[in-house]
N, C-alpha and C positions, 0 to 999 in steps of 0.2 A: 504494500500500500504506500503510495507516494505521498510524502508530506507536501502539502501546498504551503508555500511560504506566506506568512502573515504579512499584510501590508504594514509598512513602517508608519507609525503614528507619532506626530510631533505633539507630545503631551504638554510641552511648554507653551506652544501656540494655543492649545486648547484650554489652558488653565485660565483662571480669572485673575492672574497676576498683572499688576500694572507696573511697568518699569519706569522709574523716574531717573532721568539722566540730568544731573546737576549741571553738566557742561552746557546744556541748552539755555541755562539761565544767565550765563555770562553775556553782557552786551558785546556786540561785535566790536572789534578793535577800531574800525573806522567810525564808530558811533561814540567813541570816548574822546573828549577834548580836555585840554589842560590849560589852566590859567596860572601863570607864575606871577605872584604878587610883586616880585622884584621889578617887573616891567612897569609897575605903577608907582615906583619909588624914585625920589630924587637921587640921582647917581646910583640907583639900585640899592640904596642903603637906608634912606630916611623917608618916612612917610610924612609929607606935608599935606595937611588936610585940604587946603584950597586946590593945590595941584592934583591931588588924588581925585577929588570930586570932579574936577574939570576933565580929567582923563576918562573917568567913568562916564560922564555925560557925553563925551565925544565918541565913545565906543559903540559900534553897531552890534548890539547884543543878539540880533536875529541870526547872526552867523552860528549861534549855538542852538538853533531850532532842532528839536528832537535829539539832542546830544546828551550824553552822560558827562557832566563836567566836574572835574576835580580841581579844586583851588588849593594851591600850596605856595610856599616861598622857598626858593632854592638857595637863598643865602641866610646869614645869621642876623638879619634885620629884626628889630623889635616891631612887631605888627600889632596894633591895637585890635581887639576883638571886633569892634564895630566895622573895621575895614572888610573882614570876611563877611560880615552880615550885609553890608552894602552890596557887595558883589553877588551874594546869594539872592538878595531881593531883586537885583537887576536881571539875573538869570532865570528866576522862577517862571516868568511868563513864557519862556522859550524852551528851556532844557527839560528833558525827561526826568532828570535827577541832578542834584548838586551835592557834593560832599567836600570835606576838607581832607585831602589825602595826597601823599606823594605818589608819583607815577607808578612806582613798583607795586603799590598796594591798592591802587584805585580799582582795578578790575575785580579783585577779591571783595572789596567793600561794596561795590555795586551788586555783585552776586548775592551777598548776604541780604542787602536791602530788597532785591527783587524776590528772593525766597520769602522774606517776611511779608511782602505784599501780594504774593500769589494767592489765588483762590484755592484754599485748602478743602473746601466743601466737596470738591470733585473726588476727593479721596476718602470721604466718610464711609466707614464700614468696609473698606476695600483692603485687599492684600497688596502691599507695596514692596517692590524691590528697588532699593537705591543702588543705581549702577555704580560699580566699583572701579572700572577701568575706562580709560578714554584717551583722547589725544592731549588733553590738558590736565595739569595738576589742579585738583580741587582742594582748597584749604580744609583742614580738619574742622575748622569752625563751621563750615557749611554743612558737613555731615552731622555735627552736633545739633545745629539749629534746625535742620529739616526733621531730624529724629524727634527733637523736643516737640515740634509743632504737630507732626503726624501721630505721635503716640497718644495724643488727646482725641483723635478722631478715627484713625485707621483701625482695622481689625488686627492687622499684623504689619510689621516692618521688618524687612530682611535686607541684607547687604550682599552685593556681588552681582552675578548674572543670573537670569531666570533658570538656567540649567544647573547652576551650582551656587546656592545661596547659604548665607550664614544667618540664622534667626537672631534678631535683635530685640524684638518686642512682639508679644502676642497678648491681645486683650483677653483677660480672664472672663469666663462665662460664669456668672453667679447663679 
């Protein structure tokens, strides 16, 4: 009697697992803009209020439309807090988001903020796999943050790939 081979079944594809790829929440590199406060300073070192406000007034802020903007200062100038606030207020009508961050950390900061703002209700009662590998390094803080948020609403959270997961959290059934 010949054994007929059983068809291969992709059980991962048939499962109710939702794969969440944190890499997708990074803004695109071309959507991130940087403002170095040193460019608003007298000789790159001293903030003179009248000059600062004049430069701010003369700046076309619409160039930051739909951008993720990081404000920083690349030198050791003493910058009053209100200067960051003035720039943030000018950018608010145009930018998707504005943070205070050096270039090296900006993408990670925007990732965390986007995770915080995402609609988590879509994951209510679902089994979620947080993807572990990808093209880009995901900061540990992002994994901690998304797990914190999802553990309040998901039925389970796992780490890895759908074919090989590590259980992280499972809602207990009372």
